[in-house]
C-alpha positions in Angstrom: 12.4 45.8 -56.3 9.7 48.2 -55.8 6.8 47.5 -53.5 3.3 46.8 -55.3 0.9 50.1 -55.3 -2.4 50.0 -53.3 -5.2 50.2 -55.7 -6.5 53.5 -55.9 -9.5 54.6 -53.9 -11.3 55.4 -57.1 -11.0 51.6 -58.1 -13.7 51.1 -55.5 -15.8 54.2 -56.6 -17.4 52.0 -59.4 -20.5 49.9 -59.7 -20.5 47.1 -56.6 -20.7 44.3 -59.3 -17.7 45.7 -61.1 -15.8 46.1 -58.2 -16.6 42.7 -56.8 -15.7 40.6 -60.0 -12.3 42.7 -60.6 -11.0 42.5 -56.9 -10.7 38.6 -57.9 -7.1 37.9 -58.5 -6.1 41.1 -56.6 -4.2 40.9 -53.2 -5.1 42.0 -49.6 -2.3 43.1 -48.0 -1.5 42.9 -44.2 1.3 44.7 -42.3 1.8 43.8 -38.7 5.2 43.9 -36.7 7.3 45.2 -39.9 6.2 42.2 -42.2 3.8 42.2 -44.9 1.6 39.3 -46.3 -0.2 39.1 -49.5 -3.1 37.0 -50.1 -4.8 36.5 -53.5 -8.6 37.4 -53.4 -10.4 34.1 -54.5 -14.0 35.0 -53.5 -16.5 38.2 -53.1 -20.0 38.9 -52.9 -21.7 42.2 -54.0 -24.4 44.0 -51.7 -25.8 46.6 -53.5 -28.0 49.7 -52.4 -31.3 49.9 -50.8 -33.2 47.6 -53.3 -30.9 44.5 -52.6 -33.1 42.6 -50.1 -29.7 40.7 -49.0 -28.0 44.0 -47.8 -28.0 45.5 -44.5 -29.0 49.0 -46.5 -32.4 47.3 -47.7 -34.2 48.7 -44.4 -32.0 52.2 -44.5 -29.5 53.8 -42.4 -28.6 52.4 -39.3 -25.6 52.8 -36.8 -24.6 49.3 -37.5 -24.7 50.2 -41.7 -23.9 53.6 -41.6 -20.1 52.9 -42.9 -21.8 51.5 -46.2 -23.0 55.1 -46.8 -19.5 56.4 -46.5 -17.1 57.1 -49.5 -15.7 54.4 -51.6 -12.5 52.7 -49.9 -13.7 52.2 -46.4 -13.9 49.3 -44.4 -16.9 47.8 -43.1 -16.7 45.1 -40.5 -19.7 43.6 -38.8 -20.3 41.0 -36.5 -22.4 37.7 -37.9 -24.6 35.6 -35.8 -22.7 37.2 -32.6 -19.7 35.0 -33.5 -17.9 36.0 -36.6 -16.6 38.9 -38.2 -17.3 40.1 -41.9 -15.0 41.8 -43.9 -16.3 44.5 -46.5 -15.0 47.4 -48.5 -17.3 50.0 -49.6 -18.1 50.9 -52.9 -19.6 53.5 -55.4 -20.9 57.0 -54.7 -20.6 58.3 -51.1 -24.4 58.4 -50.1 -25.2 55.1 -51.9 -25.1 52.1 -49.4 -22.9 49.5 -51.3 -20.3 46.9 -50.2 -18.1 44.1 -51.4 -17.7 41.2 -49.0 -14.3 39.2 -49.1 -15.3 35.7 -48.7 -11.8 33.9 -49.5 -8.4 34.5 -50.1 -5.6 32.2 -50.7 -2.0 32.8 -50.2 0.1 33.7 -53.2 1.7 30.4 -53.8 -2.0 28.5 -53.4 -1.2 26.2 -50.6 -3.3 27.7 -48.0 -6.8 28.8 -48.7 -9.2 30.5 -46.4 -12.6 29.9 -47.9 -15.6 31.5 -45.7 -15.8 35.0 -44.7 -15.7 33.9 -41.0 -12.3 31.6 -41.5 -10.9 34.3 -43.4 -11.3 37.3 -40.8 -10.1 34.7 -38.2 -7.1 33.5 -39.9 -5.9 37.2 -40.8 -7.0 38.7 -37.5 -9.3 41.3 -39.1 -11.9 42.6 -36.5 -13.9 45.6 -35.7 -10.8 47.4 -34.9 -10.6 48.2 -38.8 -14.2 49.3 -39.0 -14.8 52.5 -40.4 -11.2 52.7 -41.5 -9.9 53.5 -45.1 -7.9 50.9 -46.9 -4.3 52.1 -47.0 -0.6 51.4 -46.2 -0.8 53.4 -43.3 -3.5 51.3 -41.7 -1.3 48.2 -42.5 -4.5 46.8 -44.8 -4.6 47.6 -48.3 -5.3 45.8 -51.6 -3.3 45.6 -54.8 -3.5 45.1 -58.4 -2.8 41.7 -59.8 0.5 41.5 -61.3 0.8 43.0 -64.6 2.3 39.9 -66.1 -0.1 37.5 -64.4 -3.1 36.1 -66.7 -6.4 37.4 -66.5 -8.5 35.2 -64.1 -11.3 32.9 -65.1 -14.1 34.1 -63.0 -17.2 32.3 -62.3 -20.1 34.3 -61.1 -23.0 32.3 -59.0 -25.6 33.2 -56.2 -24.7 34.6 -53.1 -24.4 32.2 -50.0 -26.9 32.5 -47.1 -29.1 35.1 -48.1 -32.6 32.9 -48.8 -34.0 35.5 -46.1 -33.9 38.2 -49.1 -36.4 36.4 -51.3 -35.8 34.2 -54.5 -34.9 37.3 -56.7 -32.3 38.6 -54.6 -31.1 35.3 -53.3 -30.6 34.2 -56.8 -28.6 37.1 -58.2 -25.1 36.2 -59.4 -23.4 38.6 -57.2 -20.9 36.2 -55.8 -17.6 36.0 -57.9 -15.2 32.9 -57.6 -11.6 32.7 -59.0 -11.9 29.6 -61.1 
């Protein structure tokens, strides 16, 4: 049986909300010690450009967020509250700061779920060691398309979590996508 193919970097070069929605049901693959584990992406959030007051880029380019300005497919991992790693994938065109936060995954049999970005990174061992890297098999971290025979996922869009500081307009944007 042929191994699934990673999504091409062009998949991530599209508008952030489109990528965030279409990642639902795709598979996050991690290879360690010769073994590959796959998880179904069940929750994402989009952070889109300078105007998005919930985005790290809303205050301009900094040492912390400069990866958001790179080409699509780069990994942006940052520390939240000095405690938790957050795993994002850069989207859109180079120079335009946008990324999708992976908030939740489940095992492919559906028995285990890691809901919440801090729980996800802790369970999967995703740290700043991946920051600035590009998703790829060589790295041992990539994303694969949904299986062709699988039904199209039912997706719900809601307001993002924990972004009240962005004000009512940006806090209420339905940029969070969930596998129903």
